[in-house]
C-alpha positions in Angstrom: 12.5 19.6 10.7 15.1 16.9 10.1 15.9 16.1 6.2 14.4 13.1 4.6 17.2 10.5 3.3 14.9 7.7 2.4 11.4 7.4 1.3 9.7 4.1 1.8 6.7 3.5 -0.4 3.7 1.4 0.0 2.9 -0.7 -3.5 -0.6 -1.5 -3.7 -2.9 1.5 -4.0 0.1 4.0 -3.6 2.5 3.4 -6.8 0.3 0.9 -8.2 -3.3 1.8 -9.4 -5.3 -1.4 -8.6 -7.8 -0.3 -6.1 -10.8 -0.8 -8.9 -9.6 -3.9 -9.7 -9.8 -5.3 -6.2 -13.1 -3.7 -5.7 -14.5 -5.6 -8.8 -12.8 -8.9 -7.8 -14.7 -8.5 -4.2 -17.8 -7.8 -6.1 -17.4 -10.9 -8.0 -16.5 -13.2 -5.2 -19.6 -11.6 -3.3 -22.0 -12.4 -6.2 -20.9 -16.1 -6.7 -21.9 -16.5 -3.0 -25.1 -14.8 -3.2 -23.7 -11.9 -1.0 -25.2 -8.5 -1.5 -23.0 -6.3 -3.5 -20.7 -3.6 -2.1 -22.2 -1.3 -4.6 -19.4 1.1 -5.4 -15.7 1.6 -5.3 -16.3 4.2 -2.6 -18.2 1.7 -0.5 -15.1 -0.8 -1.1 -12.6 1.9 0.4 -14.8 2.5 3.0 -14.7 -1.0 4.3 -11.1 -2.0 3.2 -8.7 -2.4 6.3 -5.9 -4.4 7.8 -5.4 -7.1 8.8 -7.3 -8.2 5.6 -9.0 -11.2 7.4 -10.7 -8.5 9.4 -12.1 -6.5 6.2 -13.3 -9.9 4.8 -15.3 -10.3 8.4 -16.5 -7.1 8.0 -17.9 -7.9 4.7 -19.7 -11.0 5.9 -17.6 -13.9 5.5 -17.5 -16.1 8.5 -14.8 -18.6 7.7 -17.2 -21.3 8.6 -17.6 -23.1 5.3 -14.5 -21.9 3.8 -11.3 -20.8 5.1 -9.4 -17.4 5.2 -6.5 -19.3 3.2 -9.0 -20.4 0.6 -10.5 -17.0 0.2 -7.4 -15.3 0.0 -6.1 -18.0 -2.8 -9.3 -17.3 -4.8 -8.7 -13.6 -4.7 -5.1 -13.7 -5.7 -5.9 -16.2 -8.5 -8.4 -13.7 -10.0 -6.1 -10.7 -9.3 -3.0 -12.5 -11.0 -5.0 -13.0 -14.2 -5.8 -9.5 -14.5 -3.1 -7.3 -12.5 -1.1 -6.5 -15.6 -4.0 -4.5 -17.0 -3.7 -2.1 -14.1 -1.3 1.1 -14.4 1.0 2.6 -12.4 -0.3 5.9 -10.4 -0.4 8.9 -12.6 3.0 10.7 -12.3 4.6 7.7 -10.5 7.7 7.3 -12.6 8.2 11.0 -12.7 7.9 11.3 -9.0 10.5 8.4 -8.5 12.8 9.8 -10.9 12.4 13.4 -8.9 13.3 12.0 -5.6 16.2 10.1 -7.1 17.5 13.5 -8.7 17.4 15.0 -5.2 19.5 12.3 -3.8 17.0 10.6 -1.8 17.0 6.8 -1.2 13.8 4.9 -2.0 12.3 1.4 -1.0 9.2 -0.5 -1.1 7.5 -2.0 1.8 4.4 -4.2 1.0 1.8 -6.6 2.4 2.1 -8.6 -1.0 4.3 -11.9 -0.6 7.9 -10.8 -1.8 8.0 -13.1 -4.5 5.0 -11.7 -6.1 6.1 -8.1 -5.1 9.3 -8.5 -7.1 7.9 -9.7 -10.0 5.3 -7.0 -10.1 7.6 -4.1 -9.6 10.3 -5.7 -12.4 7.3 -5.9 -14.7 6.5 -2.3 -14.4 10.3 -1.2 -15.1 10.7 0.6 -11.9 12.7 -1.8 -9.8 15.9 0.3 -10.6 14.5 3.2 -8.4 14.6 1.2 -5.1 17.6 0.3 -2.9 15.4 -2.2 -1.3 12.1 -4.0 -2.0 10.4 -5.6 0.9 7.4 -8.1 0.9 5.7 -10.7 3.3 6.9 -14.4 3.7 3.1 -15.2 2.8 0.2 -13.9 1.0 -2.3 -13.2 4.0 -1.5 -9.4 4.1 -1.4 -9.6 8.2 0.9 -6.6 9.0 3.9 -4.7 7.4 5.1 -3.6 10.9 7.5 -6.3 11.6 9.0 -6.4 8.1 9.3 -2.7 8.1 11.5 -2.8 11.1 13.8 -5.5 9.3 13.8 -3.1 6.7 15.2 -0.4 8.6 17.8 -2.3 10.3 19.1 -3.7 6.9 19.1 -0.2 5.5 20.7 1.6 8.4 18.9 4.6 7.7 17.7 6.8 10.8 14.3 6.6 11.3 14.3 10.6 12.1 15.4 10.9 8.2 12.8 8.7 6.8 9.3 9.2 5.6 6.8 6.5 4.9 4.2 7.4 1.7 0.8 5.2 1.8 -2.7 5.0 1.3 -4.3 3.3 4.4 -4.5 3.7 8.3 -2.2 0.7 8.6 0.5 2.5 6.6 0.3 5.2 9.2 0.6 2.3 12.1 3.9 0.9 10.3 5.4 4.5 10.3 4.7 4.9 14.0 6.0 1.3 14.8 9.3 2.4 12.8 9.4 5.8 14.2 9.2 7.7 11.1 7.3 10.3 9.4 4.2 9.5 7.0 2.2 10.9 4.6 -1.1 9.5 3.2 -2.3 9.4 -0.6 -6.2 9.5 -1.0 -6.3 7.9 -4.2 -5.9 4.2 -3.2 -7.6 1.6 -1.0 -9.2 3.7 1.7 -11.5 6.3 1.5 -10.4 10.0 2.0 -12.7 10.6 4.8 -11.1 7.7 6.5 -7.7 9.1 6.2 -8.8 12.4 7.2 -9.4 11.5 10.6 -6.0 9.8 11.3 -4.4 13.3 12.1 -1.7 12.5 9.4 -0.9 14.8 6.4 -2.7 13.6 3.5 -1.5 14.8 0.1 -3.6 15.2 -3.3 -1.5 12.7 -5.1 2.0 11.2 -5.2 3.1 14.0 -7.4 3.3 16.2 -4.2 5.7 14.1 -2.5 8.9 15.6 -3.7 8.0 19.2 -2.8 6.7 17.9 0.4 10.0 16.0 1.2 12.1 19.2 0.0 10.3 21.2 2.8 8.8 18.9 5.6 6.2 20.5 7.6 5.3 20.0 11.1 2.0 18.1 11.8 
């Protein structure tokens, strides 16, 4: 199996532990509209998917009286006011440091708008671990695949020597688009049962990534 020279990280739900906050905001937005609650964080994780517009439709939003942009703006306003209370995933700094000490380059690829992403990563003091930080041109969280291909072209790393670490089925889709390996983490935005059906390696948590990279396994 080819060595891994580059690890690309998803941000929300993978390095940043913000799933509970996203669920609570989703519940508050539903309550303000008289919609039935999702009921639990596990319920949220079973619903969440990309593109985010489709996830909102699954939740019952029709966009007949309010636009997707308006709903996105409302969510981001509530999220921005409270996001600083979210911690990094347990072991995140240690994991980033361990990979760095192994001589492995690291980057972030996120569906978050790039300006917001840069602010968040800087706020948590981990920007120095990454050779590149790539977000989106807007905040609508449509797809990361095109941005991922741009990132790979910029970095010039062979996809055969690259691994993507994320927490959703879309992260696997992005890895497939890039042509790189992928591992998923089950304590983020999507339920472990959903991830387990994808045929992709699922680790217990991000602290297992350095050992996995050191001895890549064949799926």
